[in-house]
C-alpha positions as CSV (number, residue, x, y, z in Angstrom):
1,M,45.6,-132.2,-34.4
2,D,45.2,-132.5,-30.6
3,D,41.4,-132.7,-30.7
4,P,40.4,-136.3,-31.5
5,D,36.9,-135.1,-32.5
6,A,38.4,-133.1,-35.3
7,M,40.3,-136.1,-36.8
8,D,39.3,-138.7,-39.4
9,L,41.2,-141.9,-40.3
10,G,42.2,-141.3,-43.9
11,H,42.8,-143.8,-46.7
12,D,44.3,-143.9,-50.1
13,D,41.5,-144.0,-52.7
14,L,43.5,-145.9,-55.2
15,T,44.9,-148.7,-53.0
16,G,42.5,-148.6,-50.0
17,E,45.5,-148.5,-47.6
18,I,45.0,-146.6,-44.4
19,A,47.0,-143.3,-44.7
20,G,46.7,-142.3,-41.1
21,W,45.0,-139.5,-39.1
22,E,43.9,-136.4,-41.1
23,H,42.1,-133.2,-40.3
24,A,38.4,-134.1,-40.6
25,R,37.8,-131.0,-42.6
26,C,40.5,-131.9,-45.1
27,N,39.5,-135.5,-45.4
28,R,35.8,-134.7,-45.9
29,S,36.7,-131.9,-48.4
30,A,38.7,-134.5,-50.4
31,G,35.7,-136.8,-50.5
32,A,33.5,-133.9,-51.7
33,R,36.1,-133.1,-54.4
34,K,36.2,-136.7,-55.6
35,G,32.4,-136.8,-55.8
36,N,32.3,-133.5,-57.7
37,A,34.9,-134.8,-60.1
38,L,32.9,-138.0,-60.7
39,R,29.8,-136.0,-61.4
40,A,31.7,-133.6,-63.7
41,A,33.0,-136.6,-65.7
42,K,29.4,-137.8,-66.1
43,G,28.4,-134.5,-67.7
44,H,27.3,-132.6,-64.6
45,P,28.2,-128.9,-64.5
46,V,30.4,-129.2,-61.3
47,Q,34.1,-128.7,-62.1
48,A,36.8,-130.5,-60.1
49,A,39.4,-128.3,-58.3
50,A,43.0,-128.4,-59.6
51,R,45.9,-129.0,-57.3
52,P,49.6,-129.6,-57.7
53,P,50.8,-133.2,-58.1
54,K,51.3,-135.2,-54.9
55,P,55.0,-135.6,-53.9
56,D,56.5,-138.9,-55.0
57,D,58.9,-139.7,-52.2
58,G,57.4,-143.0,-50.9
59,R,55.6,-141.3,-47.9
60,H,51.8,-141.0,-47.4
61,W,50.6,-137.6,-48.4
62,V,47.1,-136.0,-47.9
63,W,45.7,-132.9,-49.4
64,C,44.7,-130.2,-46.9
65,D,42.1,-127.6,-47.9
66,V,43.0,-125.5,-44.8
67,T,46.6,-124.9,-46.0
68,G,46.0,-125.5,-49.7
69,E,48.9,-127.9,-50.0
70,W,50.0,-131.6,-49.7
71,G,51.0,-132.6,-46.1
72,P,52.6,-135.8,-44.8
73,S,50.2,-138.2,-43.1
74,S,51.2,-139.9,-39.9
75,G,50.5,-143.3,-41.4
76,V,49.7,-144.3,-37.8
77,W,46.3,-145.7,-37.0
């Protein structure tokens, strides 16, 4: 996470709140997954990927496709 060109400013899709800096690859993969899920819900053949529930401890969490798990977001922007 030392390379600013490899970072995106993430947000919570439900609230619109800034979640903090995220790996660009993870952030963009999440956007693709959301688009795929929306298309699947409308009858398109693309299936949304399953993942474990997000931790519910009051912190900001982001999904990382690199590690395949939830990771805490810095929440700093």
